[in-house]
N, C-alpha and C positions, 0 to 999 in steps of 0.2 A: 306644800312644796317648798324646798329649800331655796334660798336666794341664788345659790349656784345654778340650780335647775331653772329658776325663773329667768335669769339673764344669760344663761349659756348661749341661746341663739343670738343674743345681742352682742356678745364679745366679737365673733367674727364680723358682725355688721360694723361695729365701731372701728375695729382694726382695719376691716376691709375698706371703710370709707377713707381712712387715713392713707392706707397703702394704695387704694384706687386713685386718690387725689394725686399721690406721687406718680403712680404709673401713667395716668392720663396726661399729666404735665410733661412727662419725659417723652411721650410719643407725639405730642403736638408739633407741627412743623412751621408755626407762624412767627417764631421769635428769632432774634439775631443770634449769632455764634455759630461755630463750626458744627455741622450736623453730628449728633452723637457725642459731642464733647461734654465734659463736666460743666463748663460755663453755660452751654446751651440748656442743659437740664436744670441747672440752678436758676437761670433766668426765667424759664417757663414755670418752675415751681413758685417763684416769687409772685408771679401773676396770680396763680391759683391761691397762694397764701393771702394775698391782699384781698381777694374776693371773699375768702373764708373769714378774714378778720372783719370785713365789713358786715358780713352776715351775723357773726358773733356779737359785734358791737350793737347791731340793731336789736338782737334778742335781749342783750343786757339792758339796753335802754327801755325796753318794753316791760321789763320785770324788775321791780325794785330789789328783789332778793338776789338778782343776778348782776348787780352793778359791780364795778371794778373791785376785785379782791386783791389783797396783798399777796406776794409770793409768786412763784412760777406759774405761768398759764400755758394753755394748750398752744396759743399763738407763739409764745416764747420758744417752746420745744420745736414747733414746726419751722420756725425761723432758723433755729440752730441746725436742723437737719438740712435745710436749703444751703446754709453756709458750708456745712461739711461736704455736701455734694459738689459745690462750687470749687472748694479747695482740694477735691479729690480724696477726701478722707472717707474711710469705709463707714457705711450706714447699714445696720442690721435690723431685722424685725424687732429685736428687743429695744433698739433705740426708738423705733416708732411707737412701741407700746409704752415706753417710759414717757414719751412726749404726750401720749394720749391720757396718761393717768390723771392730770388735772381735770380733763373733760369728764372722765369717768367719775371722779369725786363730785363734780358739779351736778352730774346726772343721778347721783346716789338717791336723792329723794324720790325721783321718778321710779327708779328700780325698786325702791322699798315699797312704794304703793302697789306696784305690780306684784311684788313678792307676797304682800299681805293678802291680796285678793286671791291669788292662785294657791297660796298656802292654805287658806281656809277651805277651799274646795278639796284639796288633796287630803287634808286632815279629816274632813267629814267622810270622804270616801274610804280611807284606811280604817278609821274608827268603826264605820258602819260594817265593813267587811269582817273585821275581827269580832265585833259584837254579834253578828249573825252566825259565824262559824262556831264560836265558843260560848254563846248564850250569856253574854256579859250583862250584869245588872246595870241599872242607870248610874249607880255610884261608880262602878268599874269603868263604864263608858266615859264618864266625866273625868276620871283620873287618867284614862288613856288619852283623851283629848288634850288634857293639860300637859301630859308627857310629850306628845307630838309638838305642841306649841313651843315648849321650852327647848326641845331639840332643834326646831326650826330656827328659833332666835339665836341659839348658840352657833348653828351653822352659818347664819347670816353674818354674825359678828366676825367669825373667823374668815369668811370670804371677803368682807369689806376691809378687814385689816390687811389681808394678803394683797388685795388690789391696790390699796393706798400705800403700802409699805415701800420705802425706797429700796432699790436693789432687787425687787421682784422681777423675775423674767417671764416672758410670755409662756415659756414652757411650764413654769410653775403654775400659772393660772390654768392652763389647759389640763394639766395633770390633776389639779385640785378639782376642776369641774367634773372630771371623770370619776373621781374617788368619792364624791359626796353621795350618800344614800340616806333617804329619810327614815329608814328603819334600822339604821345602825344603833346598837344598844338596846333594841326592843326586847331581846330574849331575857335579860335579867329582870326587866319590869314585868313581863308576862309570867315569869316563873314565880314572882311574888304575888301575882294576881290570881293565877289559876292553880288548880290542884287536881289530883286523881286522874281520871280518864281524859279530862279536858287538857291538862298539862301534858300528858303523854301524847295526845293528838297534835298539840301545838309543836312540841319538840320534833315529832316525826315529820310534820309538814315543813318546818324550817330546815331540817336536815336535807329533805328532798329538794327544796328550792336551791340551797347552796350547792348541792351535788350537781344539779342541772347547770348552774352557772359555771362551775368548775369544768364540767364535761364540755360544754360549748366552747369555753375559752381555750381549753387545751386542744380540742379538735381543730379550732380555727388556726392556732399557732402552728400545729403540726402540718396542716395543709399548706399554709403559707411557705413554710420551710421546704416542704416536699416539692413545691413548684420550682424551687431553685436548684435543689441538689438531688432529687429523686431518691428518697429514703427507701431502704428495704424494710420488710415487715418487722424485723427485730429492732431496727432503729426507730421505726414509728412508735413501737411500744415504749422504747426507752425515752424518746423525746416527749411522748405523751405524759409519762410519769414525771418527768422533770417539770414540764409546764403545769401539770396539775398540782404537784407539790408546792410550786411557787405561787399558786393562787392565794389571794387573801381569804378566800372562802374555804380553803381545803381543810378537811378534818380526816384523820386516819380512819375514823369509823365509817366513812362514806363508802357506798357501793357504786362503783363507776363501771359503765359498760365498756367492754373491749379490753379490760385489764386482766391479764392472765394470772398475776400474782400481786403481792403487796407492793405498794409504791414506796420505795426507800428514800431516805434523805440523799440529796446530791452530795457528791464527794467534797465539793468546795463550799457549798452553801450559796454559790453564785449561779443563778439560772443560766446566764449567758455562757459562762465558762463550762458549765456542765453540759449544755447543749453542744458546744463546739467539740467537747471531748468525745462525743458520740460519732462525730463525722469522720470519714476517712480523709486522708490527705487531699485527694482530688476534689472531694466534696467541699472541704473547707476552703480550698482555693476558689471554687466556683462561688461559694457564699461570699467570700471577701471581694471577689470581682464584681458581684452584683451590688454589694454595698458601695463600692467605688463608682460604679456606673450611675447609681441613683444620686450619689453625692455630686458627681460631675454635672449631671442633668439639672439638678436643683440649683447648683451654683450658676449655671448658664442662664436659667430662667430668672434668677434673682438679679443677675448682672444686667439683664435686658431692661429692668426697671430701675437701675441705679442703686441696687442694694447688694449687700454681701451676706453670705451664709454665716451663721454663728459658728465660731471655731469648734464648739463641742457638738455640733449637729450630727446626729446619727440617722441615716435614712430609714433604718428599721426600728428606731427607738419608739416610734408611735405604735409599732406592733409589739413592743416590749420583748424583742428577741435579745 
């Protein structure tokens, strides 16, 4: 299993702990200052920050490897966030993520140990499945295992570099976690390993797997859009084609269910613009209104815990519309 998959559940946990600390601080009622004011929120945050610093210091003292390190620390970032709130400056989830980066770097050895253990289990499972399906020799199995290990290490390095890199946004991390697949690049390796009927069977199965992913992804996006604008049958086919064509797994040779003809390239090459071009004026108005409604709701929820929405935040971006 790749590092991204290994620690994906921990990313919301780490960020959630930070955001949760901020949120719980903002809602406590025991500190001075006008209720709901930036001063009150900052005062409360400082109390929580002091507690966190004490806990971090205790952990550092108990582990020689964790003693004070030069450079920016998690406590420094948290303190800056508290100061920004006190002064009424905007604080976004990206600010909180950047403040948590030193903590993520400090926890990297723990993540790596988890990755190695889970990676070994995943590699053995995938190697065993392919060995059974295509009757691989012991030598072929060993080569396949080494390929998976090298792929996993490369994924781990890219992931670690992304998380540690200055300027990385939380959106970048979440997108990267969705994009990592342990079998990316497997086809060229297997094409060199297999031959004859075995290779034909492998290619056929891989095509079917990718077609299923494209089908499910396009169906999901069409359904999400339909709940907003009520597509007619012709529009559903058009939007399905646009979404399928834009999938990373799409291949013109695929046989997809429910498609009356060939899926052509979008006019602009931009899936978002191509989708909008299919909508009638009143549907586009409804779509844009729903975008604004979700943005307003998200901004209100963020404001309740003292944070601001990122300026480029798109309520439907997580759905890749």
